[in-house]
Structure formats: C-alpha cells, structure tokens
N, CA, C and O atoms as a Maestro MAE file, in Angstrom:
{
 s_m_m2io_version
 :::
 2.0.0
}

f_m_ct {
 s_m_title
 :::
 protein
 m_atom[324] {
  # First column is atom index #
  i_m_mmod_type
  r_m_x_coord
  r_m_y_coord
  r_m_z_coord
  i_m_residue_number
  s_m_chain_name
  s_m_pdb_residue_name
  s_m_pdb_atom_name
  i_m_atomic_number
  :::
  1 25 0.822 -1.190 0.000 1 A "MET " " N  " 7
  2 3 0.000 0.000 0.000 1 A "MET " " CA " 6
  3 2 0.861 1.247 0.000 1 A "MET " " C  " 6
  4 15 0.569 2.185 0.742 1 A "MET " " O  " 8
  5 25 1.900 1.291 -0.795 2 A "GLY " " N  " 7
  6 3 2.787 2.427 -0.824 2 A "GLY " " CA " 6
  7 2 2.151 3.688 -1.363 2 A "GLY " " C  " 6
  8 15 2.497 4.785 -0.922 2 A "GLY " " O  " 8
  9 25 1.218 3.563 -2.318 3 A "PHE " " N  " 7
  10 3 0.584 4.721 -2.916 3 A "PHE " " CA " 6
  11 2 -0.409 5.363 -1.973 3 A "PHE " " C  " 6
  12 15 -0.724 6.544 -2.119 3 A "PHE " " O  " 8
  13 25 -0.899 4.624 -1.029 4 A "LEU " " N  " 7
  14 3 -1.899 5.110 -0.099 4 A "LEU " " CA " 6
  15 2 -1.565 4.546 1.261 4 A "LEU " " C  " 6
  16 15 -1.619 3.335 1.474 4 A "LEU " " O  " 8
  17 25 -1.225 5.413 2.167 5 A "ARG " " N  " 7
  18 3 -0.858 4.941 3.497 5 A "ARG " " CA " 6
  19 2 -1.822 5.508 4.512 5 A "ARG " " C  " 6
  20 15 -2.088 6.709 4.533 5 A "ARG " " O  " 8
  21 25 -2.341 4.638 5.348 6 A "ARG " " N  " 7
  22 3 -3.136 5.128 6.455 6 A "ARG " " CA " 6
  23 2 -2.169 5.437 7.573 6 A "ARG " " C  " 6
  24 15 -1.390 4.580 7.988 6 A "ARG " " O  " 8
  25 25 -2.219 6.639 8.049 7 A "SER " " N  " 7
  26 3 -1.283 7.061 9.087 7 A "SER " " CA " 6
  27 2 -2.044 7.280 10.383 7 A "SER " " C  " 6
  28 15 -2.947 8.115 10.443 7 A "SER " " O  " 8
  29 25 -1.688 6.542 11.408 8 A "LEU " " N  " 7
  30 3 -2.340 6.694 12.693 8 A "LEU " " CA " 6
  31 2 -1.557 7.607 13.625 8 A "LEU " " C  " 6
  32 15 -2.031 7.949 14.709 8 A "LEU " " O  " 8
  33 25 -0.381 7.996 13.211 9 A "ILE " " N  " 7
  34 3 0.412 8.887 14.049 9 A "ILE " " CA " 6
  35 2 0.464 10.250 13.394 9 A "ILE " " C  " 6
  36 15 0.458 10.365 12.169 9 A "ILE " " O  " 8
  37 25 0.515 11.268 14.209 10 A "SER " " N  " 7
  38 3 0.634 12.597 13.623 10 A "SER " " CA " 6
  39 2 2.090 12.816 13.251 10 A "SER " " C  " 6
  40 15 3.001 12.262 13.866 10 A "SER " " O  " 8
  41 25 2.278 13.608 12.264 11 A "GLY " " N  " 7
  42 3 3.637 13.870 11.836 11 A "GLY " " CA " 6
  43 2 3.650 14.499 10.473 11 A "GLY " " C  " 6
  44 15 2.606 14.805 9.897 11 A "GLY " " O  " 8
  45 25 4.835 14.685 9.969 12 A "GLY " " N  " 7
  46 3 5.006 15.317 8.681 12 A "GLY " " CA " 6
  47 2 4.530 14.443 7.538 12 A "GLY " " C  " 6
  48 15 4.361 13.231 7.667 12 A "GLY " " O  " 8
  49 25 4.328 15.094 6.443 13 A "VAL " " N  " 7
  50 3 3.909 14.414 5.225 13 A "VAL " " CA " 6
  51 2 5.018 14.617 4.202 13 A "VAL " " C  " 6
  52 15 5.509 15.732 4.030 13 A "VAL " " O  " 8
  53 25 5.408 13.559 3.533 14 A "THR " " N  " 7
  54 3 6.490 13.619 2.559 14 A "THR " " CA " 6
  55 2 6.135 14.551 1.406 14 A "THR " " C  " 6
  56 15 4.967 14.696 1.045 14 A "THR " " O  " 8
  57 25 7.144 15.171 0.842 15 A "LYS " " N  " 7
  58 3 6.965 16.062 -0.297 15 A "LYS " " CA " 6
  59 2 6.208 15.323 -1.405 15 A "LYS " " C  " 6
  60 15 6.506 14.170 -1.718 15 A "LYS " " O  " 8
  61 25 5.223 16.013 -1.989 16 A "GLY " " N  " 7
  62 3 4.431 15.421 -3.064 16 A "GLY " " CA " 6
  63 2 3.221 14.659 -2.567 16 A "GLY " " C  " 6
  64 15 2.501 14.053 -3.360 16 A "GLY " " O  " 8
  65 25 2.987 14.683 -1.257 17 A "HIS " " N  " 7
  66 3 1.852 13.986 -0.654 17 A "HIS " " CA " 6
  67 2 1.051 14.961 0.208 17 A "HIS " " C  " 6
  68 15 1.527 16.047 0.542 17 A "HIS " " O  " 8
  69 25 -0.168 14.558 0.560 18 A "CYS " " N  " 7
  70 3 -0.967 15.363 1.480 18 A "CYS " " CA " 6
  71 2 -1.808 14.439 2.351 18 A "CYS " " C  " 6
  72 15 -2.103 13.303 1.981 18 A "CYS " " O  " 8
  73 25 -2.181 14.947 3.502 19 A "ALA " " N  " 7
  74 3 -3.022 14.183 4.427 19 A "ALA " " CA " 6
  75 2 -4.482 14.421 4.085 19 A "ALA " " C  " 6
  76 15 -4.895 15.549 3.818 19 A "ALA " " O  " 8
  77 25 -5.256 13.347 4.098 20 A "VAL " " N  " 7
  78 3 -6.689 13.405 3.850 20 A "VAL " " CA " 6
  79 2 -7.363 12.604 4.957 20 A "VAL " " C  " 6
  80 15 -6.947 11.487 5.262 20 A "VAL " " O  " 8
  81 25 -8.396 13.172 5.553 21 A "TYR " " N  " 7
  82 3 -9.144 12.489 6.603 21 A "TYR " " CA " 6
  83 2 -10.435 11.957 5.999 21 A "TYR " " C  " 6
  84 15 -11.220 12.705 5.417 21 A "TYR " " O  " 8
  85 25 -10.640 10.655 6.147 22 A "ILE " " N  " 7
  86 3 -11.753 9.968 5.493 22 A "ILE " " CA " 6
  87 2 -12.615 9.295 6.537 22 A "ILE " " C  " 6
  88 15 -12.110 8.731 7.508 22 A "ILE " " O  " 8
  89 25 -13.917 9.358 6.332 23 A "GLY " " N  " 7
  90 3 -14.835 8.635 7.201 23 A "GLY " " CA " 6
  91 2 -16.142 9.370 7.360 23 A "GLY " " C  " 6
  92 15 -16.250 10.564 7.082 23 A "GLY " " O  " 8
  93 25 -17.134 8.625 7.815 24 A "GLU " " N  " 7
  94 3 -18.443 9.227 8.013 24 A "GLU " " CA " 6
  95 2 -18.587 9.778 9.426 24 A "GLU " " C  " 6
  96 15 -19.097 10.883 9.608 24 A "GLU " " O  " 8
  97 25 -18.154 9.036 10.410 25 A "SER " " N  " 7
  98 3 -18.193 9.560 11.779 25 A "SER " " CA " 6
  99 2 -16.782 9.587 12.354 25 A "SER " " C  " 6
  100 15 -16.295 10.652 12.733 25 A "SER " " O  " 8
  101 25 -16.134 8.461 12.423 26 A "GLN " " N  " 7
  102 3 -14.746 8.395 12.883 26 A "GLN " " CA " 6
  103 2 -13.831 8.566 11.672 26 A "GLN " " C  " 6
  104 15 -13.928 7.813 10.703 26 A "GLN " " O  " 8
  105 25 -12.960 9.542 11.731 27 A "LYS " " N  " 7
  106 3 -12.082 9.839 10.598 27 A "LYS " " CA " 6
  107 2 -10.760 9.094 10.719 27 A "LYS " " C  " 6
  108 15 -10.195 8.966 11.806 27 A "LYS " " O  " 8
  109 25 -10.279 8.604 9.578 28 A "LYS " " N  " 7
  110 3 -8.958 7.985 9.505 28 A "LYS " " CA " 6
  111 2 -8.096 8.849 8.596 28 A "LYS " " C  " 6
  112 15 -8.565 9.393 7.596 28 A "LYS " " O  " 8
  113 25 -6.849 8.959 8.961 29 A "ARG " " N  " 7
  114 3 -5.919 9.792 8.199 29 A "ARG " " CA " 6
  115 2 -5.200 8.938 7.162 29 A "ARG " " C  " 6
  116 15 -4.624 7.896 7.476 29 A "ARG " " O  " 8
  117 25 -5.250 9.411 5.911 30 A "PHE " " N  " 7
  118 3 -4.536 8.777 4.815 30 A "PHE " " CA " 6
  119 2 -3.580 9.793 4.228 30 A "PHE " " C  " 6
  120 15 -3.835 10.996 4.266 30 A "PHE " " O  " 8
  121 25 -2.496 9.311 3.694 31 A "VAL " " N  " 7
  122 3 -1.546 10.177 2.993 31 A "VAL " " CA " 6
  123 2 -1.553 9.745 1.534 31 A "VAL " " C  " 6
  124 15 -1.262 8.593 1.214 31 A "VAL " " O  " 8
  125 25 -1.890 10.683 0.654 32 A "VAL " " N  " 7
  126 3 -2.012 10.372 -0.773 32 A "VAL " " CA " 6
  127 2 -1.128 11.306 -1.587 32 A "VAL " " C  " 6
  128 15 -0.677 12.341 -1.095 32 A "VAL " " O  " 8
  129 25 -0.893 10.935 -2.809 33 A "LEU " " N  " 7
  130 3 -0.152 11.787 -3.733 33 A "LEU " " CA " 6
  131 2 -0.943 13.058 -4.018 33 A "LEU " " C  " 6
  132 15 -2.157 13.000 -4.212 33 A "LEU " " O  " 8
  133 25 -0.275 14.194 -4.046 34 A "VAL " " N  " 7
  134 3 -0.923 15.464 -4.339 34 A "VAL " " CA " 6
  135 2 -1.569 15.424 -5.724 34 A "VAL " " C  " 6
  136 15 -2.602 16.058 -5.940 34 A "VAL " " O  " 8
  137 25 -0.987 14.702 -6.644 35 A "SER " " N  " 7
  138 3 -1.523 14.631 -8.012 35 A "SER " " CA " 6
  139 2 -2.948 14.068 -8.036 35 A "SER " " C  " 6
  140 15 -3.699 14.343 -8.972 35 A "SER " " O  " 8
  141 25 -3.327 13.291 -7.032 36 A "TYR " " N  " 7
  142 3 -4.704 12.765 -6.974 36 A "TYR " " CA " 6
  143 2 -5.724 13.893 -6.865 36 A "TYR " " C  " 6
  144 15 -6.847 13.761 -7.351 36 A "TYR " " O  " 8
  145 25 -5.343 14.996 -6.235 37 A "LEU " " N  " 7
  146 3 -6.275 16.101 -6.025 37 A "LEU " " CA " 6
  147 2 -6.744 16.724 -7.333 37 A "LEU " " C  " 6
  148 15 -7.804 17.349 -7.375 37 A "LEU " " O  " 8
  149 25 -5.968 16.564 -8.397 38 A "ASN " " N  " 7
  150 3 -6.324 17.123 -9.703 38 A "ASN " " CA " 6
  151 2 -7.160 16.178 -10.549 38 A "ASN " " C  " 6
  152 15 -7.653 16.575 -11.605 38 A "ASN " " O  " 8
  153 25 -7.328 14.959 -10.117 39 A "GLN " " N  " 7
  154 3 -8.073 13.973 -10.896 39 A "GLN " " CA " 6
  155 2 -9.578 14.232 -10.791 39 A "GLN " " C  " 6
  156 15 -10.087 14.448 -9.691 39 A "GLN " " O  " 8
  157 25 -10.299 14.214 -11.921 40 A "PRO " " N  " 7
  158 3 -11.736 14.493 -11.905 40 A "PRO " " CA " 6
  159 2 -12.520 13.599 -10.927 40 A "PRO " " C  " 6
  160 15 -13.428 14.083 -10.250 40 A "PRO " " O  " 8
  161 25 -12.189 12.332 -10.848 41 A "SER " " N  " 7
  162 3 -12.941 11.448 -9.949 41 A "SER " " CA " 6
  163 2 -12.716 11.818 -8.486 41 A "SER " " C  " 6
  164 15 -13.638 11.710 -7.677 41 A "SER " " O  " 8
  165 25 -11.514 12.251 -8.133 42 A "PHE " " N  " 7
  166 3 -11.224 12.687 -6.767 42 A "PHE " " CA " 6
  167 2 -11.959 13.992 -6.482 42 A "PHE " " C  " 6
  168 15 -12.515 14.174 -5.399 42 A "PHE " " O  " 8
  169 25 -11.961 14.889 -7.449 43 A "GLN " " N  " 7
  170 3 -12.659 16.160 -7.290 43 A "GLN " " CA " 6
  171 2 -14.163 15.955 -7.168 43 A "GLN " " C  " 6
  172 15 -14.827 16.666 -6.415 43 A "GLN " " O  " 8
  173 25 -14.708 14.980 -7.909 44 A "ASP " " N  " 7
  174 3 -16.134 14.669 -7.797 44 A "ASP " " CA " 6
  175 2 -16.481 14.204 -6.388 44 A "ASP " " C  " 6
  176 15 -17.467 14.655 -5.806 44 A "ASP " " O  " 8
  177 25 -15.668 13.302 -5.842 45 A "LEU " " N  " 7
  178 3 -15.904 12.807 -4.492 45 A "LEU " " CA " 6
  179 2 -15.828 13.956 -3.487 45 A "LEU " " C  " 6
  180 15 -16.664 14.055 -2.589 45 A "LEU " " O  " 8
  181 25 -14.843 14.806 -3.636 46 A "SER " " N  " 7
  182 3 -14.680 15.952 -2.746 46 A "SER " " CA " 6
  183 2 -15.864 16.911 -2.868 46 A "SER " " C  " 6
  184 15 -16.350 17.427 -1.861 46 A "SER " " O  " 8
  185 25 -16.323 17.151 -4.081 47 A "SER " " N  " 7
  186 3 -17.465 18.049 -4.303 47 A "SER " " CA " 6
  187 2 -18.744 17.498 -3.695 47 A "SER " " C  " 6
  188 15 -19.530 18.243 -3.110 47 A "SER " " O  " 8
  189 25 -18.953 16.193 -3.833 48 A "GLN " " N  " 7
  190 3 -20.131 15.572 -3.238 48 A "GLN " " CA " 6
  191 2 -20.109 15.728 -1.718 48 A "GLN " " C  " 6
  192 15 -21.132 16.025 -1.101 48 A "GLN " " O  " 8
  193 25 -18.949 15.528 -1.129 49 A "ALA " " N  " 7
  194 3 -18.816 15.686 0.323 49 A "ALA " " CA " 6
  195 2 -19.040 17.140 0.725 49 A "ALA " " C  " 6
  196 15 -19.666 17.420 1.747 49 A "ALA " " O  " 8
  197 25 -18.525 18.062 -0.083 50 A "GLU " " N  " 7
  198 3 -18.710 19.486 0.221 50 A "GLU " " CA " 6
  199 2 -20.187 19.863 0.173 50 A "GLU " " C  " 6
  200 15 -20.674 20.572 1.053 50 A "GLU " " O  " 8
  201 25 -20.907 19.390 -0.852 51 A "GLU " " N  " 7
  202 3 -22.324 19.712 -0.988 51 A "GLU " " CA " 6
  203 2 -23.121 19.189 0.207 51 A "GLU " " C  " 6
  204 15 -24.032 19.857 0.697 51 A "GLU " " O  " 8
  205 25 -22.771 18.000 0.664 52 A "GLU " " N  " 7
  206 3 -23.519 17.382 1.749 52 A "GLU " " CA " 6
  207 2 -23.104 17.901 3.122 52 A "GLU " " C  " 6
  208 15 -23.954 18.089 3.992 52 A "GLU " " O  " 8
  209 25 -21.807 18.134 3.327 53 A "PHE " " N  " 7
  210 3 -21.315 18.454 4.660 53 A "PHE " " CA " 6
  211 2 -20.640 19.824 4.768 53 A "PHE " " C  " 6
  212 15 -20.339 20.271 5.875 53 A "PHE " " O  " 8
  213 25 -20.396 20.498 3.635 54 A "GLY " " N  " 7
  214 3 -19.713 21.785 3.662 54 A "GLY " " CA " 6
  215 2 -18.211 21.624 3.796 54 A "GLY " " C  " 6
  216 15 -17.693 20.513 3.911 54 A "GLY " " O  " 8
  217 25 -17.528 22.748 3.778 55 A "PHE " " N  " 7
  218 3 -16.072 22.729 3.953 55 A "PHE " " CA " 6
  219 2 -15.770 23.002 5.417 55 A "PHE " " C  " 6
  220 15 -15.814 24.148 5.864 55 A "PHE " " O  " 8
  221 25 -15.473 21.986 6.135 56 A "ASP " " N  " 7
  222 3 -15.110 22.119 7.542 56 A "ASP " " CA " 6
  223 2 -13.963 21.166 7.781 56 A "ASP " " C  " 6
  224 15 -14.132 19.948 7.725 56 A "ASP " " O  " 8
  225 25 -12.794 21.723 8.049 57 A "TYR " " N  " 7
  226 3 -11.610 20.897 8.228 57 A "TYR " " CA " 6
  227 2 -11.101 20.985 9.661 57 A "TYR " " C  " 6
  228 15 -10.026 21.532 9.902 57 A "TYR " " O  " 8
  229 25 -11.863 20.451 10.617 58 A "PRO " " N  " 7
  230 3 -11.467 20.571 12.018 58 A "PRO " " CA " 6
  231 2 -10.180 19.818 12.344 58 A "PRO " " C  " 6
  232 15 -9.555 20.085 13.370 58 A "PRO " " O  " 8
  233 25 -9.780 18.892 11.498 59 A "MET " " N  " 7
  234 3 -8.608 18.083 11.788 59 A "MET " " CA " 6
  235 2 -7.341 18.703 11.190 59 A "MET " " C  " 6
  236 15 -6.249 18.154 11.338 59 A "MET " " O  " 8
  237 25 -7.488 19.844 10.518 60 A "GLY " " N  " 7
  238 3 -6.325 20.527 9.973 60 A "GLY " " CA " 6
  239 2 -5.907 20.041 8.602 60 A "GLY " " C  " 6
  240 15 -4.852 20.441 8.110 60 A "GLY " " O  " 8
  241 25 -6.687 19.205 7.977 61 A "GLY " " N  " 7
  242 3 -6.384 18.705 6.640 61 A "GLY " " CA " 6
  243 2 -7.683 18.502 5.885 61 A "GLY " " C  " 6
  244 15 -8.769 18.654 6.444 61 A "GLY " " O  " 8
  245 25 -7.568 18.164 4.635 62 A "LEU " " N  " 7
  246 3 -8.732 17.907 3.807 62 A "LEU " " CA " 6
  247 2 -9.542 16.779 4.425 62 A "LEU " " C  " 6
  248 15 -9.011 15.702 4.695 62 A "LEU " " O  " 8
  249 25 -10.821 17.023 4.648 63 A "THR " " N  " 7
  250 3 -11.709 16.015 5.227 63 A "THR " " CA " 6
  251 2 -12.786 15.674 4.214 63 A "THR " " C  " 6
  252 15 -13.478 16.559 3.710 63 A "THR " " O  " 8
  253 25 -12.926 14.392 3.918 64 A "ILE " " N  " 7
  254 3 -13.953 13.935 2.981 64 A "ILE " " CA " 6
  255 2 -14.839 12.948 3.722 64 A "ILE " " C  " 6
  256 15 -14.377 11.907 4.190 64 A "ILE " " O  " 8
  257 25 -16.108 13.287 3.821 65 A "HIS " " N  " 7
  258 3 -17.065 12.428 4.500 65 A "HIS " " CA " 6
  259 2 -17.561 11.378 3.512 65 A "HIS " " C  " 6
  260 15 -18.458 11.643 2.712 65 A "HIS " " O  " 8
  261 25 -16.985 10.209 3.572 66 A "CYS " " N  " 7
  262 3 -17.410 9.097 2.732 66 A "CYS " " CA " 6
  263 2 -16.951 7.806 3.403 66 A "CYS " " C  " 6
  264 15 -16.169 7.830 4.354 66 A "CYS " " O  " 8
  265 25 -17.441 6.695 2.902 67 A "LYS " " N  " 7
  266 3 -17.017 5.405 3.439 67 A "LYS " " CA " 6
  267 2 -15.569 5.146 3.046 67 A "LYS " " C  " 6
  268 15 -15.136 5.478 1.942 67 A "LYS " " O  " 8
  269 25 -14.839 4.551 3.966 68 A "GLU " " N  " 7
  270 3 -13.424 4.283 3.740 68 A "GLU " " CA " 6
  271 2 -13.206 3.411 2.507 68 A "GLU " " C  " 6
  272 15 -12.275 3.655 1.740 68 A "GLU " " O  " 8
  273 25 -14.054 2.395 2.304 69 A "ASP " " N  " 7
  274 3 -13.869 1.504 1.155 69 A "ASP " " CA " 6
  275 2 -14.092 2.228 -0.170 69 A "ASP " " C  " 6
  276 15 -13.464 1.876 -1.168 69 A "ASP " " O  " 8
  277 25 -14.967 3.226 -0.204 70 A "VAL " " N  " 7
  278 3 -15.181 4.024 -1.421 70 A "VAL " " CA " 6
  279 2 -13.911 4.800 -1.752 70 A "VAL " " C  " 6
  280 15 -13.495 4.859 -2.909 70 A "VAL " " O  " 8
  281 25 -13.301 5.392 -0.733 71 A "PHE " " N  " 7
  282 3 -12.062 6.151 -0.929 71 A "PHE " " CA " 6
  283 2 -10.920 5.247 -1.384 71 A "PHE " " C  " 6
  284 15 -10.170 5.608 -2.292 71 A "PHE " " O  " 8
  285 25 -10.783 4.095 -0.774 72 A "ILE " " N  " 7
  286 3 -9.717 3.158 -1.144 72 A "ILE " " CA " 6
  287 2 -9.917 2.665 -2.570 72 A "ILE " " C  " 6
  288 15 -8.948 2.531 -3.318 72 A "ILE " " O  " 8
  289 25 -11.158 2.394 -2.955 73 A "ASP " " N  " 7
  290 3 -11.441 1.972 -4.324 73 A "ASP " " CA " 6
  291 2 -11.054 3.069 -5.315 73 A "ASP " " C  " 6
  292 15 -10.439 2.791 -6.345 73 A "ASP " " O  " 8
  293 25 -11.409 4.297 -5.005 74 A "LEU " " N  " 7
  294 3 -11.076 5.425 -5.878 74 A "LEU " " CA " 6
  295 2 -9.557 5.574 -6.030 74 A "LEU " " C  " 6
  296 15 -9.054 5.689 -7.148 74 A "LEU " " O  " 8
  297 25 -8.843 5.572 -4.930 75 A "THR " " N  " 7
  298 3 -7.391 5.765 -5.017 75 A "THR " " CA " 6
  299 2 -6.704 4.575 -5.688 75 A "THR " " C  " 6
  300 15 -5.654 4.736 -6.312 75 A "THR " " O  " 8
  301 25 -7.284 3.396 -5.565 76 A "SER " " N  " 7
  302 3 -6.725 2.226 -6.273 76 A "SER " " CA " 6
  303 2 -6.864 2.417 -7.776 76 A "SER " " C  " 6
  304 15 -5.947 2.098 -8.534 76 A "SER " " O  " 8
  305 25 -8.008 2.938 -8.208 77 A "ARG " " N  " 7
  306 3 -8.196 3.193 -9.637 77 A "ARG " " CA " 6
  307 2 -7.263 4.298 -10.135 77 A "ARG " " C  " 6
  308 15 -6.729 4.212 -11.241 77 A "ARG " " O  " 8
  309 25 -7.070 5.330 -9.321 78 A "LEU " " N  " 7
  310 3 -6.171 6.419 -9.714 78 A "LEU " " CA " 6
  311 2 -4.734 5.935 -9.843 78 A "LEU " " C  " 6
  312 15 -3.985 6.410 -10.697 78 A "LEU " " O  " 8
  313 25 -4.363 5.012 -9.015 79 A "ARG " " N  " 7
  314 3 -2.999 4.482 -9.052 79 A "ARG " " CA " 6
  315 2 -2.696 3.806 -10.388 79 A "ARG " " C  " 6
  316 15 -1.554 3.806 -10.847 79 A "ARG " " O  " 8
  317 25 -3.725 3.232 -11.005 80 A "ARG " " N  " 7
  318 3 -3.520 2.504 -12.272 80 A "ARG " " CA " 6
  319 2 -3.447 3.427 -13.484 80 A "ARG " " C  " 6
  320 15 -3.129 2.978 -14.585 80 A "ARG " " O  " 8
  321 25 -3.740 4.714 -13.291 81 A "LEU " " N  " 7
  322 3 -3.705 5.646 -14.434 81 A "LEU " " CA " 6
  323 2 -2.294 5.910 -14.896 81 A "LEU " " C  " 6
  324 15 -2.085 6.668 -15.843 81 A "LEU " " O  " 8
  :::
 }
 m_bond[323] {
  # First column is bond index #
  i_m_from
  i_m_to
  i_m_order
  :::
  1 1 2 1
  2 2 3 1
  3 3 4 2
  4 3 5 1
  5 5 6 1
  6 6 7 1
  7 7 8 2
  8 7 9 1
  9 9 10 1
  10 10 11 1
  11 11 12 2
  12 11 13 1
  13 13 14 1
  14 14 15 1
  15 15 16 2
  16 15 17 1
  17 17 18 1
  18 18 19 1
  19 19 20 2
  20 19 21 1
  21 21 22 1
  22 22 23 1
  23 23 24 2
  24 23 25 1
  25 25 26 1
  26 26 27 1
  27 27 28 2
  28 27 29 1
  29 29 30 1
  30 30 31 1
  31 31 32 2
  32 31 33 1
  33 33 34 1
  34 34 35 1
  35 35 36 2
  36 35 37 1
  37 37 38 1
  38 38 39 1
  39 39 40 2
  40 39 41 1
  41 41 42 1
  42 42 43 1
  43 43 44 2
  44 43 45 1
  45 45 46 1
  46 46 47 1
  47 47 48 2
  48 47 49 1
  49 49 50 1
  50 50 51 1
  51 51 52 2
  52 51 53 1
  53 53 54 1
  54 54 55 1
  55 55 56 2
  56 55 57 1
  57 57 58 1
  58 58 59 1
  59 59 60 2
  60 59 61 1
  61 61 62 1
  62 62 63 1
  63 63 64 2
  64 63 65 1
  65 65 66 1
  66 66 67 1
  67 67 68 2
  68 67 69 1
  69 69 70 1
  70 70 71 1
  71 71 72 2
  72 71 73 1
  73 73 74 1
  74 74 75 1
  75 75 76 2
  76 75 77 1
  77 77 78 1
  78 78 79 1
  79 79 80 2
  80 79 81 1
  81 81 82 1
  82 82 83 1
  83 83 84 2
  84 83 85 1
  85 85 86 1
  86 86 87 1
  87 87 88 2
  88 87 89 1
  89 89 90 1
  90 90 91 1
  91 91 92 2
  92 91 93 1
  93 93 94 1
  94 94 95 1
  95 95 96 2
  96 95 97 1
  97 97 98 1
  98 98 99 1
  99 99 100 2
  100 99 101 1
  101 101 102 1
  102 102 103 1
  103 103 104 2
  104 103 105 1
  105 105 106 1
  106 106 107 1
  107 107 108 2
  108 107 109 1
  109 109 110 1
  110 110 111 1
  111 111 112 2
  112 111 113 1
  113 113 114 1
  114 114 115 1
  115 115 116 2
  116 115 117 1
  117 117 118 1
  118 118 119 1
  119 119 120 2
  120 119 121 1
  121 121 122 1
  122 122 123 1
  123 123 124 2
  124 123 125 1
  125 125 126 1
  126 126 127 1
  127 127 128 2
  128 127 129 1
  129 129 130 1
  130 130 131 1
  131 131 132 2
  132 131 133 1
  133 133 134 1
  134 134 135 1
  135 135 136 2
  136 135 137 1
  137 137 138 1
  138 138 139 1
  139 139 140 2
  140 139 141 1
  141 141 142 1
  142 142 143 1
  143 143 144 2
  144 143 145 1
  145 145 146 1
  146 146 147 1
  147 147 148 2
  148 147 149 1
  149 149 150 1
  150 150 151 1
  151 151 152 2
  152 151 153 1
  153 153 154 1
  154 154 155 1
  155 155 156 2
  156 155 157 1
  157 157 158 1
  158 158 159 1
  159 159 160 2
  160 159 161 1
  161 161 162 1
  162 162 163 1
  163 163 164 2
  164 163 165 1
  165 165 166 1
  166 166 167 1
  167 167 168 2
  168 167 169 1
  169 169 170 1
  170 170 171 1
  171 171 172 2
  172 171 173 1
  173 173 174 1
  174 174 175 1
  175 175 176 2
  176 175 177 1
  177 177 178 1
  178 178 179 1
  179 179 180 2
  180 179 181 1
  181 181 182 1
  182 182 183 1
  183 183 184 2
  184 183 185 1
  185 185 186 1
  186 186 187 1
  187 187 188 2
  188 187 189 1
  189 189 190 1
  190 190 191 1
  191 191 192 2
  192 191 193 1
  193 193 194 1
  194 194 195 1
  195 195 196 2
  196 195 197 1
  197 197 198 1
  198 198 199 1
  199 199 200 2
  200 199 201 1
  201 201 202 1
  202 202 203 1
  203 203 204 2
  204 203 205 1
  205 205 206 1
  206 206 207 1
  207 207 208 2
  208 207 209 1
  209 209 210 1
  210 210 211 1
  211 211 212 2
  212 211 213 1
  213 213 214 1
  214 214 215 1
  215 215 216 2
  216 215 217 1
  217 217 218 1
  218 218 219 1
  219 219 220 2
  220 219 221 1
  221 221 222 1
  222 222 223 1
  223 223 224 2
  224 223 225 1
  225 225 226 1
  226 226 227 1
  227 227 228 2
  228 227 229 1
  229 229 230 1
  230 230 231 1
  231 231 232 2
  232 231 233 1
  233 233 234 1
  234 234 235 1
  235 235 236 2
  236 235 237 1
  237 237 238 1
  238 238 239 1
  239 239 240 2
  240 239 241 1
  241 241 242 1
  242 242 243 1
  243 243 244 2
  244 243 245 1
  245 245 246 1
  246 246 247 1
  247 247 248 2
  248 247 249 1
  249 249 250 1
  250 250 251 1
  251 251 252 2
  252 251 253 1
  253 253 254 1
  254 254 255 1
  255 255 256 2
  256 255 257 1
  257 257 258 1
  258 258 259 1
  259 259 260 2
  260 259 261 1
  261 261 262 1
  262 262 263 1
  263 263 264 2
  264 263 265 1
  265 265 266 1
  266 266 267 1
  267 267 268 2
  268 267 269 1
  269 269 270 1
  270 270 271 1
  271 271 272 2
  272 271 273 1
  273 273 274 1
  274 274 275 1
  275 275 276 2
  276 275 277 1
  277 277 278 1
  278 278 279 1
  279 279 280 2
  280 279 281 1
  281 281 282 1
  282 282 283 1
  283 283 284 2
  284 283 285 1
  285 285 286 1
  286 286 287 1
  287 287 288 2
  288 287 289 1
  289 289 290 1
  290 290 291 1
  291 291 292 2
  292 291 293 1
  293 293 294 1
  294 294 295 1
  295 295 296 2
  296 295 297 1
  297 297 298 1
  298 298 299 1
  299 299 300 2
  300 299 301 1
  301 301 302 1
  302 302 303 1
  303 303 304 2
  304 303 305 1
  305 305 306 1
  306 306 307 1
  307 307 308 2
  308 307 309 1
  309 309 310 1
  310 310 311 1
  311 311 312 2
  312 311 313 1
  313 313 314 1
  314 314 315 1
  315 315 316 2
  316 315 317 1
  317 317 318 1
  318 318 319 1
  319 319 320 2
  320 319 321 1
  321 321 322 1
  322 322 323 1
  323 323 324 2
  :::
 }
}
C-alpha cells in the first residue's frame, strides 16, 4: 500500500503527498499523492462531500465524509492511471 498509506500517528507528510481524513463519523488519516487532487474522480468525491457536509476541516487537513472503502477503491483506480 505504498501509494496510499493510512497514518495513525501525527507527523510530517512527505513532499508530493498530502493528508486526507476519510470517514463518516470516525475519521482515519490517509496520505495520498498530491496529483490525486487534480483527478476528476477525486474532485467529484470531494465536491459531493462538500455539498452534503460543507467545507469544515477541524482536523487541519482535507476532510472527505465518505465510506473508507469508497475512498480506497477510488485511489486504487487512480494508481492505475
């Protein structure tokens, strides 16, 4: 899972990556490639979350309210591009 790492410890993020918090109630921190943020499918997921929940980043990073398996499926598909 090198392209997508779930990080349970706080700390720095490697250059070219960003922290994303995923979950519906309990958030998990993932570190993904910054290039994913420009992908239309990632932007669609982010937009859907924004429409439903607004932009509120209490954890200090991008927060997307969605099921963890949906996010993992999306990033797996992006990895193959």
